[in-house]
N, C-alpha and C positions, 0 to 999 in steps of 0.2 A: 517437673521441677517445683519444689516448694520454695515460694518466694515471700520474703518479709519486706515490709516498707518501714523505714526508720525516718521519723520526722524530727528534725532538730529545731526545738522551739524554746531554747533556754536563754536567748539573747534579750537585751533590754529594749532595743529598737527605739531609742530616744530621738533619732533624727526625724522620725515621722510625726512627732508631736502627738497631740491628743491626750496627753496626761497619763497614759498607760502603755505598756509594751504593745507594739504594733500588731502582734499576732492575736491580741485580744480585742482590737478595735472592731467596730461594726462596719460591715459593708453589705448593703441590701438586706438588712434584717438578720444577718448572721455574723458571728465573729470570723475573722480571717482564718484562724486555726481550725474552726469547725468546718469551714468550707474545704480547707485543704485535706483534712482527715476524711471527709465524706467522698471527696473526689478519688482518693486512693482506695478506700474501701469498696467503692462501686466498680472497680476494675476486676474482672473475673480472674486475672492472673496473679492477684495479690492475696495471700493466705493469712498473713499476720500483719498487724500494724503496731509499732512501738513508738511512743512519743517521749522525747527528752525535754524536761521543763526546768525552769528556775525554781529553787526552793521557795521563793517568795510568792510564786504564782499558783500554789495548790488550789486556793479558793477559786481563782479565775478559771483554772483548768477544769475544775469540777462543773462549773456553769457551762463552759464552752462545749463540754463533751456529754452533757446530760442526755440520757436516752440513747446513747451510742453504746451498744453492748459488745461489739466485736473489737475491743481494744485490750491490749496487754496493759498491766498496771504501769503507770508513768514512772520514769526514773529521773533523778535529779542530775543536771548537767554539771560541767566543770567551769573553770575560769575562762577557757578559750573554746572556740567552736570545735577544734580538734579533740579537746578533752571530752566534750559532750558527745561527739560522735563515737568515741571509744566506749564511753559508759553505755551508750545505747546498744552498741554491738555486743558488749559483754552481757547485757540483759537478754539479748536475743540468742546467745550461744546455747543455752539449755534447750531451746526449741529446734536446734539443728536445721536451719533453713539452708537450701542449696545456693540461693542467691538473695541479695538484699538491694533495695533501691533506697538511696539516701536522699531525702528531699528537704528543701527549705520550707519552713512553716509559712513564710511570707510569699509563697507562690500558689495562691488559691485557685488560679485559673488553669492549672495543668490539665491537659486534655487526655482522653483515653488513647488517642493516636500517638501522642508523645510517649506515654507509658509503654504502649505496645511496641513502639520502635526500639526502646531500650531493651525490653525483654527479648525481643527477637535477636538483637545483636549479641546478647549474652549466650545464645546458643553456640556461637562460634568464637567469642572473645571472652576474656576474663573480666573485662571492664568495658563500659560504654557510657556515653553521656550525650544528651541532646544539645545542639548548639545552632546558632545562626551565623552565617558568614558576615563579616564586616563589609558593608557596602559604601560607607561614607569615606571621604578623603581623610587621611590621618596626618596630623602634624605634631611634631614635638616642639614644646614651647616652654618658656620660663618668664615669669613676671609679666605676663600678658603679651609677650612678643614671640614671634616665630623663630625657632632655631633651625629646624630642618624638616623636610618631608619624611614621612614614615610609610614605607610600602605596606599595603594592606593585603597583598596576595597571601592566601593561606591562613589568614587570621579569622578566628571565630569568637563569638560571644557565648560563653558557656551558660547552660541552664541546669536545672535539676528536674527530675530525679536522676542521680548518677548511679548506675548499676554495676554490681560486682559479684563475682563468685564469693560466697560468704567467708569461707575459711581463709581465702587469700587476703581479702581486705582486712579481716580481723587481725591476722598475723602482721600485716603491713602497719596497721595503726599501733599495735603493741610495741613495735620496734622503732616507730617514727620518733625522731628527736627534734629536728629543726622545724620551725613554724612553716606551714604550707597554706596555699590559697584555698584549696578545697580538697575533697576526698580523691578526686582524679589525680591531683598532684601527689598524694600519698602513694597511689597505685603506680603512677608514672615513675617515681623514684626507684621502684622495685624492678623496673624493666618490662612491665606488662605492655602488650600491644593493646591499645585502647581504641575502640570504635567510636566514631562520631555519627550520631543519628540526627534526623531532622528535628529542629526545634520549632517553636511556635511563637510569633510575636506577642500573642496574648498571654504567654506563660512568663510574664515579667515579674520581677521581684518588687514587692511593695517596700520602699525604703524611705521616701520623703512624702511630704503632704501632696506634692504634685502627682505622685504615683496613686495616692488615694483618690485624688480628683479624676485622674484618668480612669480608674476603676469605676467610679460613679458614672462617668460619661459612657463607658462601655455598656453598663447595665441599662442606662436610659435609652441608648440607641438600639438595643435589642429587645425592646418592650414586647412581650408576648404574655398575655394573660389567659389562663386556663381556669375553667370552673368545672368541678366534678360533684356528682351527687351519689349518695349511698343510701341504701335501705336494707334493713335486716329484721328478722323476727326470730324469737326463740320461745318455745313453750315452757310452761312450768312443769316440774317433776319433783321427785324427792330431793330433800336437802334442807339446810338450815340457813342458807344465805344466797344472795345473788352477787355477781361481780359486774360492776358497771364502770367503764372508763378506768379499770384497774383498781377500783375501790370495792372492798368487801362490805356488803350491807346485810346485816342480819335480817332474815325473813323466814317464814314458816315453810317456804318451798325454795327449790333451786331452779336454775334454768338448765335445760337439756341441750347438749350440743357435743360435737366431736371433740372440740377443744374445751376451753373453760367457759364457753358460751357467753362471753362478754359482748352482748348484742350492740352496745353503744360503740365500743372500740372497733368492732367489726364494720360497722357502717361508716365510721370515719376512715378506716383503712380502705374500704371500697371506694369512697369518694376520692381519695388520693390516687388510687390506681385508675379510677375513671377519668380524672383530669388529665392523666398522662396517656389515656387510651391504651392501657396495658392490662386489660382484663380485670379480674377480681380475685378475692382471697381464694376461692375455690380452684382457680387455675394455678395460682402460685403455691398453694398449700392444700392439695386435694384431700378431702375428708376420707377418701378410700385408703389413705396411707396411714398405717399405725403410728408412724413417727409423730404425727400431730395430735394423737389422742390425748386429751387432757392438757394440751399445750397452753402456755401462757400467751394470751392474745397480743401481748407486747411484742412478741417475736414477729407477728404478722405486720404490726404497725411500723416496727423498726425497718423492716424490709421496704415498705412503701416509702418511708422517709428517705432511705438510702437511694431509692430509685428517683425520687424527686431531685435530690442533689446531683445524681449522676446525669440526669437530663438537663442540668443547668438551671433548675428552678428553685425558688424559695417559697415556703408556705406563708401566705399573707394572712389568712384567717381561717378559722374553722367554726362552723355553727351546727350544733347537734341538738336535736329534739328527741327526748325519750318519751314514748307513749305507753302509759300504763295507769291502772287504778291504784296499784300498790306494788312495791313499797313507796314511801315518800322520797322523792328525789331532792327536793329543795334543801333539806338539812345537810346533804352530802355534795351539793353542786360545787362548792368551793374546793373541796378536796379533789373532786374529779378534774376540775380545771387545772389545779396545781400538778396533778399527775400527768395530764395530757401536755401541759406546757413543758414538763421535763422530757417526755418522750418525743415530742415534736420539735423541741429546740427553739421555741418561739415564746414571746412574752405572754403571760396569762391574760393580758388585756386583749389579745387577738383570739381568744378562745371563748366561745359561748356554749354553755351546757344548760339546757332548760328542759322543762317537762310539761306535759299536758295529758289530759285524759281523753277518752273517746266518748264521754258522756254515756257510759254504760252500754255503748253499742259495739258490736263485733266481738272478736275473740279477746281483745284487750279489755273491752268493757265488761266481759264476763269473767275477767280475772284468769284467763287461760294462758296468758303469756305476756311478753313485753315486745314492743316494736321500737325501732329507732330509725331516724332519717338524719342525714347530714349533708351539708354543702361546704366545700372548701374552695379557696381561691389560690392559685399558684401564679407567681410572677417570674418571668425569665430573668435570670441574673447573669448568665454567661453564655 
């Protein structure tokens, strides 16, 4: 089953404060929207991700998604959430997914288990959504006074992602006229049998400042710090440039490798995989496979960044040292840091790229190649 995820992120989110739409506010070093996107991309059951944004947020969206390659071009939403959902579904239609998960941008803590539960339910139902049963006593009131008790039996608090067979929900949205609470309501009016799957208390929607405070407390209470190290070498060969941290530097030789031989980016990637105890580049992208011959090393780094987010971590900092006699690294260090900041999705102030020589000793001292080592720190955020 080919499954797309649709993230509705066109709202203004003014109740949360902060001066900007809530989906672009920072939590634990990353924007809410970036965390939401990475959580969905990390699930193996999701093939495509489409985001719907407000026309005024193009610049913010570009920053929030920098370095994330596996996204369809964003589309602009409409005046109401229902309009935005339809625009997103129409954008997905040419890709012909079998199913779609529609998710709120402001639910960045959605877990793999919640997503899997909805996907499994779609095997036997046309629609499904995660929810939590209401456990508190309910009362109907007015002007601060009780009117009557309200039975809570059979009541649920709906969450997202809400899953649907794609063609059915697209048709339902195209014909919907009256305003609805959410996408499940659109499906329900068509007479679908809709499955309820287990929700998660941590999959709450960031709506007010209190919700952001709760998110901050969650991350503080789950403090888990990981440190990873990476080391790589590549020898010189024929060529007219070397690529380091994604920056092409003119040189009278090139670096030899199965991919683009970006020794600095490789070692940072290995440091990230190492911090997660998830192997190294060679295990994720075997050099024996022709698919990776000449590949841009940003592909490898992006996968490592996705794995970091999928495991509930944020990248705190990266420190990389490039060891060579030539070419000169210093004049290019700022461009390298800027490129790495874009790929890693963190501030440039958290990235150090520096160089040293080996005092003419060893293979780097003899000018036979370049070595690099890196250390990265990850902090648990969810």
